[in-house]
C-alpha positions in Angstrom: 37.3 9.2 -9.6 34.4 6.6 -10.9 34.5 3.1 -9.1 36.1 0.3 -11.1 32.6 -1.7 -11.0 30.9 1.1 -12.4 33.1 1.1 -15.7 31.8 -2.7 -16.1 28.2 -1.8 -16.1 26.4 -1.7 -19.3 23.8 1.5 -20.0 20.5 1.2 -21.2 17.2 3.2 -22.0 15.0 2.9 -19.0 11.8 1.4 -19.6 9.3 3.2 -21.6 12.4 6.1 -22.7 12.3 6.3 -26.0 14.2 8.9 -28.3 13.0 10.0 -32.3 14.3 12.6 -34.7 11.7 15.1 -36.5 11.7 15.9 -40.3 14.5 19.0 -39.7 17.2 16.1 -37.6 16.5 17.5 -34.4 16.2 14.7 -31.8 14.2 14.4 -28.5 13.1 12.2 -26.0 10.2 10.7 -24.3 9.3 9.7 -21.0 6.8 8.3 -19.1 8.2 11.0 -16.5 8.9 13.9 -18.0 7.2 16.1 -20.9 9.4 15.5 -24.5 12.7 16.6 -23.9 14.4 18.5 -27.0 18.3 17.1 -27.6 18.4 19.8 -30.5 20.4 18.4 -33.7 23.1 16.4 -32.7 26.4 14.7 -34.7 25.8 11.3 -36.3 28.1 9.8 -33.5 26.0 10.8 -30.6 22.9 9.6 -32.4 24.8 6.1 -33.1 25.4 5.8 -29.5 21.9 6.5 -28.7 21.0 3.7 -31.5 23.0 1.6 -29.1 21.8 2.7 -25.6 18.3 1.2 -27.5 19.6 -2.1 -28.7 22.3 -2.9 -26.3 24.1 -2.6 -22.9 27.5 -0.6 -24.2 29.4 0.6 -21.3 30.4 3.9 -20.8 33.7 3.8 -22.1 32.5 1.7 -25.4 30.1 4.9 -25.9 33.1 7.3 -25.7 35.4 5.7 -27.8 32.7 4.6 -30.8 31.9 8.5 -30.6 35.6 9.7 -30.3 36.7 7.2 -33.2 34.3 9.2 -35.3 34.1 12.4 -34.2 36.7 13.3 -31.5 37.1 14.0 -27.7 34.9 17.6 -28.1 31.9 15.6 -28.8 32.7 12.8 -26.6 32.2 15.4 -24.0 29.1 16.5 -25.4 27.8 12.8 -25.1 29.3 12.8 -21.0 26.9 15.7 -20.7 24.2 14.4 -22.7 24.5 11.0 -20.1 25.2 12.8 -17.3 21.7 14.8 -17.6 19.9 11.4 -18.3 21.5 10.0 -15.2 19.9 12.9 -13.3 16.6 12.8 -15.0 16.6 8.9 -14.2 16.0 8.1 -17.4 19.0 5.6 -17.6 18.7 1.7 -16.4 22.4 -0.1 -15.3 22.5 -4.0 -16.3 24.9 -6.5 -15.1 26.6 -8.7 -17.6 28.5 -12.1 -16.7 30.5 -12.8 -19.8 27.7 -12.5 -22.7 24.9 -13.0 -20.1 23.0 -10.1 -18.8 22.1 -11.2 -15.2 20.4 -8.0 -13.7 19.2 -4.6 -14.4 18.8 -2.0 -12.2 15.6 0.5 -13.2 14.9 3.5 -11.9 11.2 3.5 -10.7 10.8 7.4 -9.4 12.2 10.5 -10.7 14.0 11.0 -7.2 16.3 8.1 -7.7 20.4 9.3 -8.0 22.5 6.0 -7.9 25.0 6.6 -5.1 28.6 6.1 -4.7 28.2 2.5 -4.4 32.1 2.5 -2.7 33.3 -0.7 -1.7 35.4 -1.5 0.8 37.2 -4.7 1.4 37.5 -4.5 5.2 33.7 -4.1 5.8 31.0 -6.8 5.8 27.7 -5.8 3.9 24.3 -7.1 4.0 21.0 -7.4 2.2 18.9 -4.7 3.9 15.7 -6.3 5.8 13.7 -4.1 3.8 14.5 -5.7 0.3 12.2 -8.5 -1.1 11.7 -10.8 -4.2 9.0 -11.3 -6.0 7.7 -12.7 -9.2 6.1 -10.2 -12.0 5.2 -11.7 -15.1 7.2 -14.3 -16.2 10.3 -12.7 -14.1 11.9 -12.2 -11.0 12.5 -8.4 -9.0 14.2 -6.9 -6.2 12.4 -4.3 -4.3 12.6 -2.3 -1.4 10.6 0.6 -0.3 13.7 2.3 0.5 15.1 2.4 -2.9 13.4 4.4 -5.8 14.8 1.7 -8.4 14.4 -2.3 -8.7 16.6 -4.7 -9.9 15.4 -7.1 -12.7 16.9 -10.5 -11.9 17.7 -12.0 -15.3 19.5 -15.1 -13.5 19.7 -17.5 -11.0 23.4 -16.2 -10.0 22.1 -12.8 -8.7 19.5 -14.4 -6.8 22.1 -16.7 -5.0 24.5 -13.5 -4.6 21.3 -11.9 -2.9 20.8 -15.3 -0.7 24.5 -15.2 0.2 24.0 -11.6 1.1 21.4 -12.6 3.9 24.1 -12.5 6.1 27.0 -10.3 7.0 29.5 -11.2 4.6 32.8 -9.4 3.3 32.9 -8.4 -0.6 35.9 -10.6 -1.0 34.1 -14.1 0.6 30.9 -13.8 -1.8 31.4 -16.6 -3.9 28.9 -17.6 -6.4 29.3 -21.3 -8.6 29.4 -20.3 -12.0 29.7 -16.4 -11.7 32.8 -14.9 -12.4 34.2 -12.6 -9.2 34.2 -9.1 -11.4 30.6 -9.6 -12.3 30.1 -10.4 -8.7 31.8 -7.3 -7.6 30.0 -4.8 -10.0 26.4 -6.4 -8.9 27.4 -5.8 -5.6 28.5 -2.3 -5.9 25.1 -1.3 -8.1 23.3 -3.1 -5.1 25.1 -0.6 -2.8 24.9 2.6 -4.8 21.0 1.9 -5.5 20.5 0.9 -1.3 19.8 -2.7 -1.6 23.0 -3.6 -0.1 24.4 -1.4 3.3 27.2 -1.9 5.6 26.8 -4.6 8.3 28.1 -3.0 11.7 29.8 -5.5 14.4 28.2 -4.5 17.1 24.6 -3.7 17.6 23.2 -4.5 13.7 23.0 -2.2 11.0 21.8 1.3 10.4 18.2 0.4 10.0 17.8 -1.6 13.6 20.2 1.2 14.7 18.5 4.5 14.4 15.4 5.0 15.4 13.6 6.2 12.2 14.0 3.2 10.6 14.3 0.7 13.6 10.7 1.9 14.3 9.7 0.8 11.3 8.1 -3.0 10.4 8.9 -3.9 6.8 5.5 -4.6 6.2 4.2 -1.0 7.3 7.0 0.7 5.1 6.5 -1.4 2.3 2.6 -0.4 2.4 3.0 3.2 3.4 5.4 3.4 0.4 3.4 1.6 -2.4 0.0 3.3 -1.5 1.5 6.6 -2.5 3.1 7.5 -5.5 7.0 7.9 -5.9 8.4 4.8 -4.9 6.8 2.4 -7.3 5.9 1.9 -11.3 2.3 1.0 -10.5 -0.5 3.3 -11.2 -1.8 5.5 -8.2 -5.7 6.4 -8.0 -8.6 6.3 -9.5 -8.1 4.2 -12.9 -10.8 1.6 -13.0 -8.2 -1.3 -13.8 -11.4 -3.5 -14.1 -13.8 -1.3 -16.0 -13.7 -3.6 -19.0 -13.5 -7.1 -17.3 -16.1 -7.2 -15.1 -19.1 -4.7 -14.0 -18.7 -2.4 -10.9 -19.7 -4.2 -7.5 -23.1 -3.2 -6.3 -23.3 0.0 -4.1 -25.7 -2.1 -1.5 -24.4 -5.7 -0.3 -26.8 -8.4 -1.6 -29.3 -8.7 1.7 -28.4 -11.5 3.8 -31.0 -14.9 3.2 -31.7 -15.8 6.9 -34.0 -18.0 8.1 -35.7 -15.1 10.5 -37.4 -12.6 9.2 -35.5 -8.8 9.4 -35.5 -7.2 12.4 -36.5 -3.4 11.9 -34.8 -0.6 13.6 -35.7 2.5 15.5 -35.5 5.6 13.6 -35.0 8.6 15.7 -36.5 12.2 14.7 -33.4 13.7 13.2 -35.1 17.2 13.8 -35.7 17.1 17.2 -32.0 15.8 17.5 -30.9 18.9 15.7 -32.3 21.3 18.8 -31.8 18.2 21.7 -28.5 17.7 20.8 -25.6 19.1 22.7 -23.6 21.0 20.5 -20.7 20.4 18.0 -18.3 21.0 20.1 -19.2 19.8 23.2 -19.5 16.2 21.6 -16.0 16.7 20.1 -14.6 17.6 23.0 -16.2 15.2 25.2 -15.4 12.4 22.9 -13.0 9.6 24.4 -13.0 5.9 24.7 -15.1 4.7 27.5 -13.5 1.0 28.2 -16.1 0.6 31.2 -20.1 -0.7 30.4 -22.8 0.1 32.6 -24.5 -2.7 34.6 -27.7 -2.4 32.8 -26.8 -3.1 28.6 -27.7 -0.9 25.7 -31.4 -1.3 24.3 -31.9 -2.4 20.7 -33.5 1.4 20.2 -30.2 3.0 21.0 -28.7 0.1 18.7 -30.9 1.6 16.2 -30.2 5.4 16.6 -26.4 5.3 16.6 -26.4 3.1 13.4 -29.3 5.2 11.7 -27.4 8.3 12.9 -24.1 6.9 11.7 -24.5 4.5 8.5 -27.6 4.9 6.9 -28.5 5.5 3.1 -29.4 8.8 2.7 -29.5 8.9 -1.0 -29.0 6.6 -4.0 -26.9 8.1 -7.2 -26.8 6.1 -10.2 -23.3 5.7 -12.7 -22.5 8.8 -14.7 -19.9 8.9 -17.3 -17.7 10.7 -14.7 -18.4 8.3 -12.3 -19.3 4.5 -13.9 -20.9 3.1 -11.0 -23.4 3.8 -8.9 -23.3 5.1 -5.4 -25.2 6.0 -1.8 -24.4 8.6 0.5 -24.4 8.6 4.3 -23.6 10.2 7.2 -19.9 9.4 7.0 -18.0 9.7 4.1 -16.1 7.3 2.0 -13.3 7.5 -0.9 -15.2 7.5 -4.3 -18.0 7.5 -2.3 -17.7 3.5 -2.6 -19.0 2.5 1.0 -17.1 -1.0 1.3 -17.4 -0.9 4.6 -20.4 -3.6 5.7 -21.1 -3.4 9.6 -22.2 -6.7 11.3 -22.8 -6.8 15.3 -21.9 -9.3 17.6 -24.2 -9.6 20.8 -23.7 -10.7 23.8 -26.1 -7.9 25.8 -28.6 -6.0 24.3 -31.9 -5.2 25.8 -34.2 -6.5 23.2 -31.7 -8.1 21.2 -30.8 -11.6 21.5 -27.3 -12.6 21.5 -25.8 -13.8 18.1 -24.5 -12.7 15.2 -26.0 -10.2 12.8 -25.9 -7.8 10.1 -27.0 -4.2 9.0 -28.7 -3.2 6.3 -28.4 0.5 5.6 -30.9 0.7 3.0 -33.7 -0.8 4.8 -32.3 -0.2 8.4 -32.8 -3.7 9.7 -30.7 -6.5 11.3 -30.4 -10.0 9.9 -29.7 -12.6 12.3 -26.8 -14.6 10.7 -26.7 -17.4 13.9 -27.0 -17.4 17.5 -24.3 -17.6 20.2 -21.7 -19.8 18.4 -18.1 -20.5 19.6 -17.4 -18.8 16.9 -19.1 -15.3 17.8 -18.4 -15.9 21.7 -14.2 -15.8 20.7 -14.8 -12.3 19.1 -16.4 -10.9 21.7 -13.9 -12.7 24.0 -11.0 -11.6 21.8 -12.2 -8.0 21.8 -12.0 -7.7 25.3 -8.4 -9.0 25.8 -7.4 -6.4 22.9 -8.9 -3.6 25.0 -7.8 -5.0 28.3 -11.3 -6.0 30.1 -12.1 -9.3 31.4 -15.9 -8.2 30.8 -17.3 -8.9 27.8 -18.6 -6.4 25.1 -21.9 -5.9 25.1 -22.0 -5.3 21.3 -19.0 -5.6 19.2 -19.4 -3.1 15.9 -17.2 -5.3 12.9 -16.2 -3.2 10.0 -16.0 -5.9 7.0 -14.4 -4.4 3.8 -15.7 -5.6 0.1 -12.4 -5.0 -1.0 -13.4 -4.7 -4.7 -16.3 -2.0 -4.3 -13.0 -0.4 -3.8 -10.1 -1.6 -5.6 -12.6 -1.9 -8.9 -12.3 2.1 -9.5 -8.8 2.3 -7.8 -5.0 1.1 -8.1 -2.2 1.1 -5.9 -3.9 3.1 -2.9 -6.8 0.4 -2.8 -6.1 -0.6 1.2 -5.2 2.8 1.9 -8.8 3.7 1.1 -10.3 1.0 2.8 -8.4 2.0 5.7 -9.2 5.2 5.5 -12.4 4.5 5.1 -12.4 2.5 8.4 -10.9 5.3 10.2 -13.6 7.9 8.9 -16.5 5.6 10.8 -14.7 4.9 13.3 -14.9 9.1 14.1 -18.7 8.9 13.2 -19.0 6.1 15.8 -17.4 7.8 18.4 -18.8 11.2 18.2 -22.9 10.0 17.6 -22.2 7.6 20.9 -20.7 10.4 22.8 -23.7 12.4 22.0 -25.7 9.6 23.2 -23.8 8.9 26.2 -23.1 5.7 25.4 -19.6 3.7 26.1 -17.7 3.5 22.6 -14.1 2.5 22.6 -11.9 1.2 19.0 -10.4 -2.1 18.8 -7.0 -2.6 17.7 -6.5 -5.7 16.4 -9.3 -8.5 15.4 -9.5 -11.7 13.8 -10.5 -11.5 10.0 -10.1 -15.5 9.5 -12.3 -15.7 12.6 -14.7 -13.3 11.8 -15.2 -15.5 8.1 -16.0 -18.3 9.8 -18.9 -16.9 11.8 -20.2 -14.7 8.9 -19.6 -17.4 6.3 -17.6 -14.7 3.9 -15.2 -15.0 2.0 -11.4 -13.5 3.6 -10.6 -11.9 -0.3 -14.2 -10.6 -0.5 -15.3 -9.2 2.1 -13.7 -9.9 5.8 -13.4 -7.4 9.1 -10.6 -3.8 9.2 -11.6 -2.9 12.1 -13.9 -3.4 15.2 -15.7 -0.8 18.2 -16.6 -1.9 21.0 -20.3 -0.7 22.1 -22.3 -0.4 25.1 -24.1 1.8 27.9 -22.0 3.9 30.1 -21.3 3.3 33.9 -23.5 4.8 36.1 -21.9 8.2 37.3 -19.6 8.4 33.9 -20.9 11.7 32.0 -19.5 12.3 28.3 
């Protein structure tokens, strides 16, 4: 039995769905999600029904009445079959009207979308999902959720007011929005429940999202980031699309050298051929890798810093742009998504033999350090924050700060740019860990860092270049063997 509110829903083709007829009169549908869908030769009444789906928001009953008036109940059954097929393929959108005004449209955004039952029980209270959020898209407002395979286009302030009212558990009968009819509000609530934006509010212990561990364990921003950085639960492009190709040139493969008062400091370059025979076997290094939080009394040396950076992050080769890859890139010991190598390495130094305290930038091409500033309060705060984050009382000898040049990735990738940046950071973490283990150095990742503080210390723009990860580096304590 169809819920009463469902009968009041207006139907339309989802955005991007079109239908056409060939010269032989056979109809077909085209959509962003599927290859063309042949519908065959259809009666004129069904073609008229498809016209209405593309031009207005008829209810299912209005469509059926129009077809029955022309061709009878047999063609109505064919209509319902096609509508069911369109619904199963997530090619239909659902409109809610209040009088002559469309106040909301539910738009499927995934082939996995299926409109649930949306059964409304008058005895229960309902509440907006804690994962639901509103945002501006173009000149309109949408309601989205990483739990849903659809978005709601908010076409009228009455819809936004209903969402506000549902921020607290409320029984359907108690929902009152000024200027809105009770029928329209009931239809909208049913649609929101069926789509997953609104959920039952339990009296004890909160909603299912707060009780079930698999949902309670997700924060809003973590689940949103997960859903938006992979295809399936959003309409946005996802992958290497070169969204800025025709607007701005690609950011350079290498950051322009920092201009500083002091000349660059040339770093030690290890003999890689000698290391190939003297290093411990890879399995011994991999199995011996662990986070080492304690540091030795004698600090790390500038030669050790030079070797670590050379083995982990130097530029090995330059590759010019090609028709297949529209930007120059570099090859380095650590891989990077699309060879973008967006991560810049800064060093906040407390103690290092041969290097004074302060903040430095590493040039991976020249294999040099540029001194940005001495031990300012900001640099000390970076070191203190890392000690606190790793539960240590002593300051790190050296803090490696990984700062992303975000536009280096977002120039070519869309939808997954920040995800790529974090994967690049994770890969570089592991490379630093393994090289530090091979060199008998103490290394540990830092779970958090203050990106605004880093920008103040380094003089960079938060939206153009700031930290996405940090590692503590130092000498190993005596007697602590890898």
